[in-house]
C-alpha positions in Angstrom: -6.9 -3.1 1.0 -10.6 -2.1 -1.2 -9.1 1.3 -1.0 -5.7 0.3 -2.5 -6.5 -1.3 -5.4 -8.8 1.3 -5.8 -6.4 3.8 -5.9 -3.7 1.5 -7.9 -6.9 1.5 -10.8 -7.1 5.5 -10.8 -4.4 7.2 -12.7 -2.2 9.8 -10.5 1.4 10.8 -10.4 3.4 12.4 -7.2 4.1 16.1 -7.6 7.8 17.0 -8.2 9.1 18.7 -5.2 10.6 21.5 -7.3 7.2 22.7 -8.1 7.0 26.3 -6.0 4.1 26.0 -3.3 1.8 28.8 -4.8 0.3 31.6 -2.7 -3.1 31.4 -4.0 -4.8 28.5 -5.0 -7.5 27.8 -7.8 -10.2 25.0 -7.2 -11.6 23.4 -10.3 -15.0 21.2 -9.6 -13.4 18.7 -6.7 -9.8 19.2 -7.4 -7.2 21.6 -6.0 -4.4 23.0 -9.0 -1.3 24.7 -7.9 -0.2 27.7 -9.8 2.8 27.6 -11.6 3.2 23.4 -11.5 4.6 22.1 -14.2 3.2 19.1 -14.4 -0.4 21.3 -14.4 -1.8 18.8 -11.5 -5.2 18.5 -10.2 -5.0 17.2 -6.4 -8.0 14.8 -5.0 -8.7 13.6 -1.7 -10.7 10.8 -1.4 -12.8 10.0 1.7 -10.7 8.0 3.4 -7.9 10.8 3.0 -5.8 9.1 0.5 -4.6 12.1 -1.3 -4.2 11.5 -5.5 -2.2 14.2 -7.9 -2.9 13.4 -11.7 -1.5 14.6 -14.8 -1.8 13.8 -17.9 0.4 12.7 -20.3 -0.7 13.1 -24.4 2.4 11.7 -25.7 1.3 7.9 -24.7 -1.9 6.4 -24.3 -0.5 5.1 -20.5 -1.0 6.0 -17.0 1.6 5.2 -14.1 0.8 5.0 -10.5 2.7 5.1 -7.3 1.4 4.9 -3.8 3.6 6.5 -1.0 2.6 5.4 2.2 3.8 6.7 5.5 4.9 3.1 6.6 8.9 2.6 6.1 11.1 0.7 8.7 11.6 3.5 10.4 8.1 3.6 11.5 8.2 0.1 13.0 8.1 -0.7 16.1 11.7 -1.2 18.3 9.8 -4.3 19.1 7.9 -5.4 15.8 10.1 -4.5 13.4 9.5 -5.7 9.3 6.0 -4.6 9.8 6.0 -2.0 6.9 7.7 -4.8 4.6 4.9 -7.2 6.1 2.5 -4.9 5.0 3.9 -4.3 1.4 3.7 -7.8 0.9 0.1 -7.9 2.7 -1.5 -5.0 0.1 0.3 -6.9 -2.5 -1.6 -10.0 -1.8 -4.9 -9.5 -2.4 -8.5 -8.4 -1.2 -11.6 -10.6 0.1 -12.8 -10.9 -3.1 -8.9 -11.3 -5.2 -6.0 -13.6 -4.2 -7.9 -15.9 -2.3 -9.0 -19.3 -2.4 -10.9 -19.3 1.1 -11.4 -15.9 2.1 -13.8 -17.0 5.7 -11.0 -19.4 6.3 -7.9 -16.7 5.7 -9.5 -13.8 7.4 -9.5 -16.2 10.9 -5.7 -16.4 10.4 -5.0 -13.3 9.2 -6.6 -11.7 12.7 -4.5 -14.4 14.7 -1.4 -12.8 13.1 -3.0 -9.1 14.2 -3.4 -10.1 17.4 -0.2 -11.9 17.7 1.7 -9.0 16.9 -0.3 -7.2 19.5 1.2 -10.2 22.2 4.5 -9.7 21.0 4.0 -6.0 21.5 3.4 -6.5 25.2 5.5 -8.7 25.9 8.9 -8.4 28.0 10.3 -11.9 28.0 12.9 -11.9 25.3 12.1 -15.7 25.4 8.1 -15.9 24.6 8.7 -12.7 22.5 10.8 -15.2 20.7 8.2 -18.1 20.7 5.5 -15.5 19.8 7.8 -14.5 16.4 7.7 -18.2 16.0 3.8 -18.7 16.6 3.5 -15.3 13.8 5.3 -17.5 11.6 4.0 -20.3 11.7 0.0 -18.3 11.4 1.3 -17.0 8.0 2.5 -20.3 6.6 -1.0 -21.8 6.6 -2.6 -18.0 5.7 -0.4 -18.7 2.8 -2.0 -21.8 1.6 -5.2 -19.8 1.0 -3.2 -17.1 -1.5 -3.3 -17.3 -4.7 -0.2 -16.5 -5.9 0.8 -13.4 -8.4 -3.4 -13.1 -8.9 -2.9 -9.5 -8.8 -0.1 -9.5 -11.1 -1.8 -11.1 -13.5 -5.2 -8.6 -13.1 -3.2 -5.7 -13.3 -1.1 -6.9 -16.6 -4.6 -8.2 -18.3 -5.4 -4.5 -18.3 -2.0 -3.6 -19.9 0.5 -2.7 -17.5 3.9 -3.8 -17.9 5.4 -3.0 -14.2 3.9 -3.8 -10.5 6.2 -3.7 -7.7 6.8 -2.2 -4.6 9.5 -1.4 -2.2 10.0 -0.5 1.5 12.6 2.4 2.5 13.4 3.6 5.7 10.6 6.2 5.9 8.0 5.1 2.7 6.6 2.0 1.2 5.9 3.0 -2.7 3.7 0.6 -4.5 3.9 1.1 -8.6 
């Protein structure tokens, strides 16, 4: 989650799919540039593997960020549908320092949720699976009591953000 918040603070745009792949790539400092790119994007890869596409837009003093994650519903295991959407909500929830009243106690519950998903995945009995899902819902509700609603949005809006949102589709989860 820390990497997500760091990435949200860095301005970047996704490259247009209409951009032709260049036969050669120029290195500019630590960034990679693609020849004939109409957006003149610089591509950076962070140590955690996240790739950033950064372009300049001189007409207005603003940034736009989109973080696309290969975590759509079609990647959910059949026995644990809804994980991509759950991830979407968890990443907007915050970190150990942002969006929580008591991280020490909340993290215990989040670990329990993770363990319950693993238990659900391994369970073969449909009735036991249903019981485990009820337990996940119950523990999620308890964990939600530690959350500070909209703290992330308030922080981002205080820096001038006009629209933060996210969506999950069949092949991706995107944070804006």
